[in-house]
N, C-alpha and C positions, 0 to 999 in steps of 0.2 A: 513540407511532405511532399509537394508536388515534384520539388526537386529530387527528394529520394526516389518517387518512382521514374524518374528520367525524363521529367516533362521539361522543356525550356520555356521558361515564365519571367515575364516583367514583373517585378516586385511591385511598383507603383501601379500597373492594373489590375494585379490581383488584388491590392489593398484597395483600390476604387471599387471594383465589383462585390469585394467583400463587405464594404460599406453599404452599397446600392441595396444588395440582398439583406440587409441586415442579419449578417451572421455571426455579429458578436455574441458571445456569450455574457450574458448579463449577471453580473456579481451584486449581492448587497453589501451597500456600504455600511462598514461598520462605523459605530458611534466613536467619535474621539474620546480617548478617556486621558487621564493625566499620566503622564509617564512614571515608571517605577523601576526599583530594582530588578533585573531579570537572572535567574539561575541560567548560564549558558549550556545546551544540551551538547555534550560530547559528541563529535563525530566518529562514527565506527571505522575503520581502515578494512575490514574484511567482509565477505559475504558470510551470512550466518553467524555474524558476530553479536547482533543485536536485531531483535524483530520487534515492531509494535502491533498493537491490537484496540480497537476500539469498535462501538456500536453507530450505527446510523440510523434512523427511524424515517420510515416514509409508509405511505398507505396507497391501498388499491382506489378505484372508481367507485367503488362501492362503500369505501369507508373501513376496511379492514386493513387491521395494522400489520404493517411489513417491519421487521426488524433485519438489520444486516450485520452480521459481525464481518469485518475489514481486516487482514493480515498482510503486514507488509515487511519486507527486508529492507531496513532503514539503510543499508548501503548501496545494494543495487537497485533500489526503488520499485523491486517486482512487488506486484500484489498475490501473493501466495495461494490467498483463498478469499472467497467472498461466500458466506453462508447465510442462507435467505429464508426466513420462516416467519411465522407471527409471535413466535416466542423462542428464546435461545437461553437454556440455563447454562450453569458453570459445568455440569456432566456433558452437555453439548459442547460446549467449548474445548474441553478436554479431549473428546472425541475426533473433533477437528483437527487439533494439534497432533494427536495418534497418526492421522491420516497424513499429515504431513511429514512426520518424523520418519514413515515409512518412504515417503517417495523423494525427500529432499535431506534428510537427516536433523540434527537438534541445533539450535541456537545457543549460545551462552547466556544471553538473557532475553528477557520480553518485557517492553515497557507498557504498563495499562496504567489505568486510573483506578479510583477505589469503589467502583459499581460491585454491586453484590455477585455477579457472575464472576467476578477476578477476584474479590477478596473474599470468596466462601471457600468452603472446605474441599470441593471437588477439584479445583485448580490448584489449591496449594497442594494437595495431595499427590496430584500429577506431577507438579514441579519437583517435588521432593523424590519421587521415585525416578525420573527423569534427570534429575540435577541440572536442571534449569533453574536459573533465577529471574524471580520475579522483581521488577523495578517499578514502584509504585510511585507514582507523581503525588506531588501535594493536592490536598484539594483544593479545587478552585484555580489551579496553575495548568491549563491545557497547553501552553507555551512549553512545558516541560515533555509533552508529547509531540512535539512540532510535524513529525515526519507523518505520522498517522492522520494528524488533523489537516497538512495540507492536502495529503491525496483524498481524504474524505470530503475536503471541499471542490476536488475536481470531480468526485464521483457524483455529489450532488448538483454542481453547474453542469456538468457535461452529460449526465445520464438521467439521473432523477427527476431534475427539473425539467427536461426534455422529453419524459415519456409518461403516459398515462396506462396504468397497468389496469386491465382487467380482472386477472386473477394471478394468486399466487405463484402459480407455474409460469406464466406469462412475466413476471416480475423475474425470478430465478434465470428464465433464458435471456432476459434481455441484460441482466446486470453481469451474468457471466459471460456474454458476447462481449460486452464493453469492457470487462477485465481484460479476456486475451488480446482485444485492439490496442488496450492500453501497454500491455506487456510487450507485444510484438510489432506495433505499428507506430506507436507515439514517440518521437524523438523528445529527449527530455534535456534541458539547459544544463543542470547539473550535474549531466553525465557526458557532455561535450557533444551534445544532439544527438547521441545514440538511443536506440530505444532501451528499456530495461534488460531485455533479452538478451540484446547485443551486447550491453556492457555487463551481463552476467557470465556470458560466454568469453568474451574477452579476459576477463578476471581468472575463471576456471583454468583458460590455456595459460595464462603467465604462472599461476600457479603450478600448472603441470611443468612448464620449463624451468622454474626455481627448484623444483623437485629433483629434475633431471639432472641439472648441472652441479644441483648438492651431490648427488650418486656418483656422478662422473667425478668429482673433486676427491670425495672419499677413496675411490679406486687407484687415482692417481698418488695419493698419499701413501 
């Protein structure tokens, strides 16, 4: 990130300072489990081919519950929205998706777990009316929704575990600020060290060039 900002840095010196200042993000060690058969998650090939969404739980310093709905584009890795409240119903999820459809367009499918907000009538009706496929993972198989699980891990490690929220509004502001930083400033290893926004922009330009090339070929023919 320092190099992206134009700073000339020695990686050994940065690593030493990083360790001395205890800047490492501590991650919970998972209990080792016996290996089993896993169903591979097919990789999307274009933006808006597949989104995924899930909930993350937290609380304010006064013990008030905070629920966070996160929605991610599995191809560009963009976090499209984070909705923060004390409770979020299936109808609320549908309203958030309606807002995204106006800003971005609709995906072909959305991967979700079997929670009541996703499996209820409100979201089922929304998906039917908008012709969007809902892909439900098998119960107890979060690996089948690996993209959102990975994002939620980063959200918790880098934001929720690093802040203590005094109010719901503070939680909303802080989490939204982190979302924008994640999309616009954080290079992603799986995106050739581009940020999700840079990668999405590059893919959009590529699509435009392909469309233009196809139109020119039709004219020549």
